[in-house]
Chimera marker file (.cmm) of the C-alpha trace (Angstrom):
<marker_set name="trace">
<marker id="1" x="4.478" y="12.739" z="-12.236" r="1" g="1" b="0" radius="0.5"/>
<marker id="2" x="8.093" y="12.500" z="-11.253" r="1" g="1" b="0" radius="0.5"/>
<marker id="3" x="8.893" y="9.077" z="-12.581" r="1" g="1" b="0" radius="0.5"/>
<marker id="4" x="10.650" y="6.678" z="-10.258" r="1" g="1" b="0" radius="0.5"/>
<marker id="5" x="10.882" y="4.362" z="-13.229" r="1" g="1" b="0" radius="0.5"/>
<marker id="6" x="14.015" y="4.870" z="-15.312" r="1" g="1" b="0" radius="0.5"/>
<marker id="7" x="12.383" y="3.468" z="-18.419" r="1" g="1" b="0" radius="0.5"/>
<marker id="8" x="9.322" y="5.497" z="-19.368" r="1" g="1" b="0" radius="0.5"/>
<marker id="9" x="8.136" y="2.658" z="-21.621" r="1" g="1" b="0" radius="0.5"/>
<marker id="10" x="8.089" y="0.077" z="-18.849" r="1" g="1" b="0" radius="0.5"/>
<marker id="11" x="4.896" y="-0.626" z="-16.902" r="1" g="1" b="0" radius="0.5"/>
<marker id="12" x="4.797" y="-0.069" z="-13.150" r="1" g="1" b="0" radius="0.5"/>
<marker id="13" x="5.500" y="-2.955" z="-10.860" r="1" g="1" b="0" radius="0.5"/>
<marker id="14" x="4.232" y="-3.327" z="-7.286" r="1" g="1" b="0" radius="0.5"/>
<marker id="15" x="7.232" y="-1.522" z="-5.766" r="1" g="1" b="0" radius="0.5"/>
<marker id="16" x="6.926" y="1.404" z="-8.181" r="1" g="1" b="0" radius="0.5"/>
<marker id="17" x="3.190" y="1.632" z="-7.511" r="1" g="1" b="0" radius="0.5"/>
<marker id="18" x="3.885" y="1.691" z="-3.768" r="1" g="1" b="0" radius="0.5"/>
<marker id="19" x="6.483" y="4.430" z="-4.223" r="1" g="1" b="0" radius="0.5"/>
<marker id="20" x="4.166" y="6.447" z="-6.475" r="1" g="1" b="0" radius="0.5"/>
<marker id="21" x="1.274" y="6.252" z="-4.014" r="1" g="1" b="0" radius="0.5"/>
<marker id="22" x="3.577" y="7.010" z="-1.078" r="1" g="1" b="0" radius="0.5"/>
<marker id="23" x="4.925" y="10.122" z="-2.809" r="1" g="1" b="0" radius="0.5"/>
<marker id="24" x="1.575" y="11.359" z="-4.157" r="1" g="1" b="0" radius="0.5"/>
<marker id="25" x="-0.972" y="10.439" z="-1.487" r="1" g="1" b="0" radius="0.5"/>
<marker id="26" x="-1.436" y="9.330" z="2.108" r="1" g="1" b="0" radius="0.5"/>
<marker id="27" x="-2.503" y="5.780" z="1.180" r="1" g="1" b="0" radius="0.5"/>
<marker id="28" x="0.694" y="4.018" z="2.240" r="1" g="1" b="0" radius="0.5"/>
<marker id="29" x="1.349" y="6.070" z="5.370" r="1" g="1" b="0" radius="0.5"/>
<marker id="30" x="-2.286" y="5.791" z="6.514" r="1" g="1" b="0" radius="0.5"/>
<marker id="31" x="-2.302" y="2.029" z="5.909" r="1" g="1" b="0" radius="0.5"/>
<marker id="32" x="0.976" y="1.574" z="7.795" r="1" g="1" b="0" radius="0.5"/>
<marker id="33" x="-0.226" y="3.696" z="10.727" r="1" g="1" b="0" radius="0.5"/>
<marker id="34" x="-3.479" y="1.774" z="10.946" r="1" g="1" b="0" radius="0.5"/>
<marker id="35" x="-1.702" y="-1.595" z="10.732" r="1" g="1" b="0" radius="0.5"/>
<marker id="36" x="0.866" y="-0.603" z="13.352" r="1" g="1" b="0" radius="0.5"/>
<marker id="37" x="-1.869" y="0.463" z="15.768" r="1" g="1" b="0" radius="0.5"/>
<marker id="38" x="-3.594" y="-2.869" z="15.170" r="1" g="1" b="0" radius="0.5"/>
<marker id="39" x="-0.389" y="-4.877" z="15.656" r="1" g="1" b="0" radius="0.5"/>
<marker id="40" x="0.496" y="-2.963" z="18.851" r="1" g="1" b="0" radius="0.5"/>
<marker id="41" x="-2.970" y="-3.586" z="20.248" r="1" g="1" b="0" radius="0.5"/>
<marker id="42" x="-2.775" y="-7.268" z="19.298" r="1" g="1" b="0" radius="0.5"/>
<marker id="43" x="0.666" y="-7.454" z="20.884" r="1" g="1" b="0" radius="0.5"/>
<marker id="44" x="-0.685" y="-6.115" z="24.194" r="1" g="1" b="0" radius="0.5"/>
<marker id="45" x="-3.014" y="-9.130" z="24.384" r="1" g="1" b="0" radius="0.5"/>
<marker id="46" x="-0.109" y="-11.584" z="24.099" r="1" g="1" b="0" radius="0.5"/>
<marker id="47" x="1.438" y="-13.133" z="27.178" r="1" g="1" b="0" radius="0.5"/>
<marker id="48" x="4.380" y="-10.952" z="28.310" r="1" g="1" b="0" radius="0.5"/>
<marker id="49" x="6.964" y="-13.573" z="27.361" r="1" g="1" b="0" radius="0.5"/>
<marker id="50" x="5.460" y="-13.885" z="23.877" r="1" g="1" b="0" radius="0.5"/>
<marker id="51" x="5.158" y="-10.185" z="23.078" r="1" g="1" b="0" radius="0.5"/>
<marker id="52" x="6.860" y="-9.009" z="19.937" r="1" g="1" b="0" radius="0.5"/>
<marker id="53" x="9.630" y="-6.449" z="19.849" r="1" g="1" b="0" radius="0.5"/>
<marker id="54" x="9.516" y="-3.408" z="17.540" r="1" g="1" b="0" radius="0.5"/>
<marker id="55" x="11.379" y="-5.222" z="14.748" r="1" g="1" b="0" radius="0.5"/>
<marker id="56" x="8.790" y="-8.000" z="14.711" r="1" g="1" b="0" radius="0.5"/>
<marker id="57" x="5.964" y="-5.451" z="14.692" r="1" g="1" b="0" radius="0.5"/>
<marker id="58" x="7.619" y="-3.592" z="11.805" r="1" g="1" b="0" radius="0.5"/>
<marker id="59" x="7.962" y="-6.854" z="9.842" r="1" g="1" b="0" radius="0.5"/>
<marker id="60" x="4.279" y="-7.661" z="10.372" r="1" g="1" b="0" radius="0.5"/>
<marker id="61" x="3.314" y="-4.205" z="9.101" r="1" g="1" b="0" radius="0.5"/>
<marker id="62" x="5.688" y="-4.561" z="6.119" r="1" g="1" b="0" radius="0.5"/>
<marker id="63" x="4.117" y="-7.913" z="5.252" r="1" g="1" b="0" radius="0.5"/>
<marker id="64" x="0.580" y="-6.508" z="5.506" r="1" g="1" b="0" radius="0.5"/>
<marker id="65" x="1.565" y="-3.531" z="3.359" r="1" g="1" b="0" radius="0.5"/>
<marker id="66" x="3.080" y="-5.816" z="0.717" r="1" g="1" b="0" radius="0.5"/>
<marker id="67" x="-0.103" y="-7.906" z="0.623" r="1" g="1" b="0" radius="0.5"/>
<marker id="68" x="-2.280" y="-4.795" z="0.412" r="1" g="1" b="0" radius="0.5"/>
<marker id="69" x="-0.205" y="-3.218" z="-2.363" r="1" g="1" b="0" radius="0.5"/>
<marker id="70" x="-0.115" y="-6.484" z="-4.347" r="1" g="1" b="0" radius="0.5"/>
<marker id="71" x="-3.904" y="-6.577" z="-4.166" r="1" g="1" b="0" radius="0.5"/>
<marker id="72" x="-4.149" y="-2.944" z="-5.320" r="1" g="1" b="0" radius="0.5"/>
<marker id="73" x="-1.671" y="-3.664" z="-8.121" r="1" g="1" b="0" radius="0.5"/>
<marker id="74" x="-3.603" y="-6.750" z="-9.264" r="1" g="1" b="0" radius="0.5"/>
<marker id="75" x="-6.857" y="-4.802" z="-9.345" r="1" g="1" b="0" radius="0.5"/>
<marker id="76" x="-5.298" y="-1.922" z="-11.268" r="1" g="1" b="0" radius="0.5"/>
<marker id="77" x="-3.511" y="-4.179" z="-13.721" r="1" g="1" b="0" radius="0.5"/>
<marker id="78" x="-6.931" y="-5.553" z="-14.694" r="1" g="1" b="0" radius="0.5"/>
<marker id="79" x="-7.913" y="-2.019" z="-15.745" r="1" g="1" b="0" radius="0.5"/>
<marker id="80" x="-4.632" y="-0.909" z="-17.315" r="1" g="1" b="0" radius="0.5"/>
<marker id="81" x="-3.240" y="-2.835" z="-20.254" r="1" g="1" b="0" radius="0.5"/>
<marker id="82" x="0.161" y="-4.414" z="-19.740" r="1" g="1" b="0" radius="0.5"/>
<marker id="83" x="1.779" y="-2.353" z="-22.494" r="1" g="1" b="0" radius="0.5"/>
<marker id="84" x="1.130" y="0.969" z="-20.708" r="1" g="1" b="0" radius="0.5"/>
<marker id="85" x="4.157" y="2.841" z="-19.365" r="1" g="1" b="0" radius="0.5"/>
<marker id="86" x="4.614" y="3.889" z="-15.753" r="1" g="1" b="0" radius="0.5"/>
<marker id="87" x="3.689" y="7.423" z="-16.784" r="1" g="1" b="0" radius="0.5"/>
<marker id="88" x="0.429" y="6.145" z="-18.275" r="1" g="1" b="0" radius="0.5"/>
<marker id="89" x="-0.263" y="4.208" z="-15.063" r="1" g="1" b="0" radius="0.5"/>
<marker id="90" x="0.224" y="7.425" z="-13.081" r="1" g="1" b="0" radius="0.5"/>
<marker id="91" x="-2.098" y="9.312" z="-15.412" r="1" g="1" b="0" radius="0.5"/>
<marker id="92" x="-4.748" y="6.594" z="-15.022" r="1" g="1" b="0" radius="0.5"/>
<marker id="93" x="-4.390" y="6.680" z="-11.228" r="1" g="1" b="0" radius="0.5"/>
<marker id="94" x="-4.691" y="10.482" z="-11.181" r="1" g="1" b="0" radius="0.5"/>
<marker id="95" x="-7.495" y="10.763" z="-13.760" r="1" g="1" b="0" radius="0.5"/>
<marker id="96" x="-9.612" y="8.150" z="-11.995" r="1" g="1" b="0" radius="0.5"/>
<marker id="97" x="-8.857" y="9.465" z="-8.492" r="1" g="1" b="0" radius="0.5"/>
<marker id="98" x="-7.619" y="6.026" z="-7.460" r="1" g="1" b="0" radius="0.5"/>
<marker id="99" x="-5.451" y="7.416" z="-4.636" r="1" g="1" b="0" radius="0.5"/>
<marker id="100" x="-8.409" y="9.318" z="-3.151" r="1" g="1" b="0" radius="0.5"/>
<marker id="101" x="-10.528" y="6.195" z="-3.344" r="1" g="1" b="0" radius="0.5"/>
<marker id="102" x="-7.815" y="4.105" z="-1.696" r="1" g="1" b="0" radius="0.5"/>
<marker id="103" x="-7.390" y="6.673" z="1.083" r="1" g="1" b="0" radius="0.5"/>
<marker id="104" x="-11.117" y="6.459" z="1.828" r="1" g="1" b="0" radius="0.5"/>
<marker id="105" x="-10.979" y="2.653" z="1.755" r="1" g="1" b="0" radius="0.5"/>
<marker id="106" x="-8.030" y="2.562" z="4.154" r="1" g="1" b="0" radius="0.5"/>
<marker id="107" x="-9.834" y="4.963" z="6.497" r="1" g="1" b="0" radius="0.5"/>
<marker id="108" x="-12.846" y="2.613" z="6.562" r="1" g="1" b="0" radius="0.5"/>
<marker id="109" x="-10.875" y="-0.594" z="7.216" r="1" g="1" b="0" radius="0.5"/>
<marker id="110" x="-11.969" y="-2.166" z="10.490" r="1" g="1" b="0" radius="0.5"/>
<marker id="111" x="-9.019" y="-4.184" z="11.734" r="1" g="1" b="0" radius="0.5"/>
<marker id="112" x="-11.196" y="-6.161" z="14.117" r="1" g="1" b="0" radius="0.5"/>
<marker id="113" x="-12.914" y="-7.636" z="11.063" r="1" g="1" b="0" radius="0.5"/>
<marker id="114" x="-9.705" y="-8.048" z="9.043" r="1" g="1" b="0" radius="0.5"/>
<link id1="1" id2="2" r="1" g="1" b="0" radius="0.2"/>
<link id1="2" id2="3" r="1" g="1" b="0" radius="0.2"/>
<link id1="3" id2="4" r="1" g="1" b="0" radius="0.2"/>
<link id1="4" id2="5" r="1" g="1" b="0" radius="0.2"/>
<link id1="5" id2="6" r="1" g="1" b="0" radius="0.2"/>
<link id1="6" id2="7" r="1" g="1" b="0" radius="0.2"/>
<link id1="7" id2="8" r="1" g="1" b="0" radius="0.2"/>
<link id1="8" id2="9" r="1" g="1" b="0" radius="0.2"/>
<link id1="9" id2="10" r="1" g="1" b="0" radius="0.2"/>
<link id1="10" id2="11" r="1" g="1" b="0" radius="0.2"/>
<link id1="11" id2="12" r="1" g="1" b="0" radius="0.2"/>
<link id1="12" id2="13" r="1" g="1" b="0" radius="0.2"/>
<link id1="13" id2="14" r="1" g="1" b="0" radius="0.2"/>
<link id1="14" id2="15" r="1" g="1" b="0" radius="0.2"/>
<link id1="15" id2="16" r="1" g="1" b="0" radius="0.2"/>
<link id1="16" id2="17" r="1" g="1" b="0" radius="0.2"/>
<link id1="17" id2="18" r="1" g="1" b="0" radius="0.2"/>
<link id1="18" id2="19" r="1" g="1" b="0" radius="0.2"/>
<link id1="19" id2="20" r="1" g="1" b="0" radius="0.2"/>
<link id1="20" id2="21" r="1" g="1" b="0" radius="0.2"/>
<link id1="21" id2="22" r="1" g="1" b="0" radius="0.2"/>
<link id1="22" id2="23" r="1" g="1" b="0" radius="0.2"/>
<link id1="23" id2="24" r="1" g="1" b="0" radius="0.2"/>
<link id1="24" id2="25" r="1" g="1" b="0" radius="0.2"/>
<link id1="25" id2="26" r="1" g="1" b="0" radius="0.2"/>
<link id1="26" id2="27" r="1" g="1" b="0" radius="0.2"/>
<link id1="27" id2="28" r="1" g="1" b="0" radius="0.2"/>
<link id1="28" id2="29" r="1" g="1" b="0" radius="0.2"/>
<link id1="29" id2="30" r="1" g="1" b="0" radius="0.2"/>
<link id1="30" id2="31" r="1" g="1" b="0" radius="0.2"/>
<link id1="31" id2="32" r="1" g="1" b="0" radius="0.2"/>
<link id1="32" id2="33" r="1" g="1" b="0" radius="0.2"/>
<link id1="33" id2="34" r="1" g="1" b="0" radius="0.2"/>
<link id1="34" id2="35" r="1" g="1" b="0" radius="0.2"/>
<link id1="35" id2="36" r="1" g="1" b="0" radius="0.2"/>
<link id1="36" id2="37" r="1" g="1" b="0" radius="0.2"/>
<link id1="37" id2="38" r="1" g="1" b="0" radius="0.2"/>
<link id1="38" id2="39" r="1" g="1" b="0" radius="0.2"/>
<link id1="39" id2="40" r="1" g="1" b="0" radius="0.2"/>
<link id1="40" id2="41" r="1" g="1" b="0" radius="0.2"/>
<link id1="41" id2="42" r="1" g="1" b="0" radius="0.2"/>
<link id1="42" id2="43" r="1" g="1" b="0" radius="0.2"/>
<link id1="43" id2="44" r="1" g="1" b="0" radius="0.2"/>
<link id1="44" id2="45" r="1" g="1" b="0" radius="0.2"/>
<link id1="45" id2="46" r="1" g="1" b="0" radius="0.2"/>
<link id1="46" id2="47" r="1" g="1" b="0" radius="0.2"/>
<link id1="47" id2="48" r="1" g="1" b="0" radius="0.2"/>
<link id1="48" id2="49" r="1" g="1" b="0" radius="0.2"/>
<link id1="49" id2="50" r="1" g="1" b="0" radius="0.2"/>
<link id1="50" id2="51" r="1" g="1" b="0" radius="0.2"/>
<link id1="51" id2="52" r="1" g="1" b="0" radius="0.2"/>
<link id1="52" id2="53" r="1" g="1" b="0" radius="0.2"/>
<link id1="53" id2="54" r="1" g="1" b="0" radius="0.2"/>
<link id1="54" id2="55" r="1" g="1" b="0" radius="0.2"/>
<link id1="55" id2="56" r="1" g="1" b="0" radius="0.2"/>
<link id1="56" id2="57" r="1" g="1" b="0" radius="0.2"/>
<link id1="57" id2="58" r="1" g="1" b="0" radius="0.2"/>
<link id1="58" id2="59" r="1" g="1" b="0" radius="0.2"/>
<link id1="59" id2="60" r="1" g="1" b="0" radius="0.2"/>
<link id1="60" id2="61" r="1" g="1" b="0" radius="0.2"/>
<link id1="61" id2="62" r="1" g="1" b="0" radius="0.2"/>
<link id1="62" id2="63" r="1" g="1" b="0" radius="0.2"/>
<link id1="63" id2="64" r="1" g="1" b="0" radius="0.2"/>
<link id1="64" id2="65" r="1" g="1" b="0" radius="0.2"/>
<link id1="65" id2="66" r="1" g="1" b="0" radius="0.2"/>
<link id1="66" id2="67" r="1" g="1" b="0" radius="0.2"/>
<link id1="67" id2="68" r="1" g="1" b="0" radius="0.2"/>
<link id1="68" id2="69" r="1" g="1" b="0" radius="0.2"/>
<link id1="69" id2="70" r="1" g="1" b="0" radius="0.2"/>
<link id1="70" id2="71" r="1" g="1" b="0" radius="0.2"/>
<link id1="71" id2="72" r="1" g="1" b="0" radius="0.2"/>
<link id1="72" id2="73" r="1" g="1" b="0" radius="0.2"/>
<link id1="73" id2="74" r="1" g="1" b="0" radius="0.2"/>
<link id1="74" id2="75" r="1" g="1" b="0" radius="0.2"/>
<link id1="75" id2="76" r="1" g="1" b="0" radius="0.2"/>
<link id1="76" id2="77" r="1" g="1" b="0" radius="0.2"/>
<link id1="77" id2="78" r="1" g="1" b="0" radius="0.2"/>
<link id1="78" id2="79" r="1" g="1" b="0" radius="0.2"/>
<link id1="79" id2="80" r="1" g="1" b="0" radius="0.2"/>
<link id1="80" id2="81" r="1" g="1" b="0" radius="0.2"/>
<link id1="81" id2="82" r="1" g="1" b="0" radius="0.2"/>
<link id1="82" id2="83" r="1" g="1" b="0" radius="0.2"/>
<link id1="83" id2="84" r="1" g="1" b="0" radius="0.2"/>
<link id1="84" id2="85" r="1" g="1" b="0" radius="0.2"/>
<link id1="85" id2="86" r="1" g="1" b="0" radius="0.2"/>
<link id1="86" id2="87" r="1" g="1" b="0" radius="0.2"/>
<link id1="87" id2="88" r="1" g="1" b="0" radius="0.2"/>
<link id1="88" id2="89" r="1" g="1" b="0" radius="0.2"/>
<link id1="89" id2="90" r="1" g="1" b="0" radius="0.2"/>
<link id1="90" id2="91" r="1" g="1" b="0" radius="0.2"/>
<link id1="91" id2="92" r="1" g="1" b="0" radius="0.2"/>
<link id1="92" id2="93" r="1" g="1" b="0" radius="0.2"/>
<link id1="93" id2="94" r="1" g="1" b="0" radius="0.2"/>
<link id1="94" id2="95" r="1" g="1" b="0" radius="0.2"/>
<link id1="95" id2="96" r="1" g="1" b="0" radius="0.2"/>
<link id1="96" id2="97" r="1" g="1" b="0" radius="0.2"/>
<link id1="97" id2="98" r="1" g="1" b="0" radius="0.2"/>
<link id1="98" id2="99" r="1" g="1" b="0" radius="0.2"/>
<link id1="99" id2="100" r="1" g="1" b="0" radius="0.2"/>
<link id1="100" id2="101" r="1" g="1" b="0" radius="0.2"/>
<link id1="101" id2="102" r="1" g="1" b="0" radius="0.2"/>
<link id1="102" id2="103" r="1" g="1" b="0" radius="0.2"/>
<link id1="103" id2="104" r="1" g="1" b="0" radius="0.2"/>
<link id1="104" id2="105" r="1" g="1" b="0" radius="0.2"/>
<link id1="105" id2="106" r="1" g="1" b="0" radius="0.2"/>
<link id1="106" id2="107" r="1" g="1" b="0" radius="0.2"/>
<link id1="107" id2="108" r="1" g="1" b="0" radius="0.2"/>
<link id1="108" id2="109" r="1" g="1" b="0" radius="0.2"/>
<link id1="109" id2="110" r="1" g="1" b="0" radius="0.2"/>
<link id1="110" id2="111" r="1" g="1" b="0" radius="0.2"/>
<link id1="111" id2="112" r="1" g="1" b="0" radius="0.2"/>
<link id1="112" id2="113" r="1" g="1" b="0" radius="0.2"/>
<link id1="113" id2="114" r="1" g="1" b="0" radius="0.2"/>
</marker_set>
C-alpha cells in the first residue's frame, strides 16, 4: 500500500479510509455514480422552480458518501483494534477482501429502498 498517512503508526481515520478505497478499488467511484444518478432522478421529479443545480446535487452526493464511509469505518473499526497502524488497516482490508465485498454491496444497493 502506498500510505497516504504520514505516520505509519497512526490508525486510519475516515478520510484516509476513503482515500485508500478510492485509490485501490471502485467502491467510492461506484457509490458516487450511483448516488448521483439517484439524485438526478429525484431532482427531475421536483417542481421546475425547486430543482437543484449541479452544486446542490454534488453536495448531496458528498453528504451521502460521507455517511456511507463513516458507516464502513465504524464497522471496520469494530474488527480492527485501535492501536493498528494505517498500514495494518490496509493489510486487513486487502487480506479480508473488504473492498471487493463493498463493491458488491454498492452494486446491489437499491436507491428506491434507501
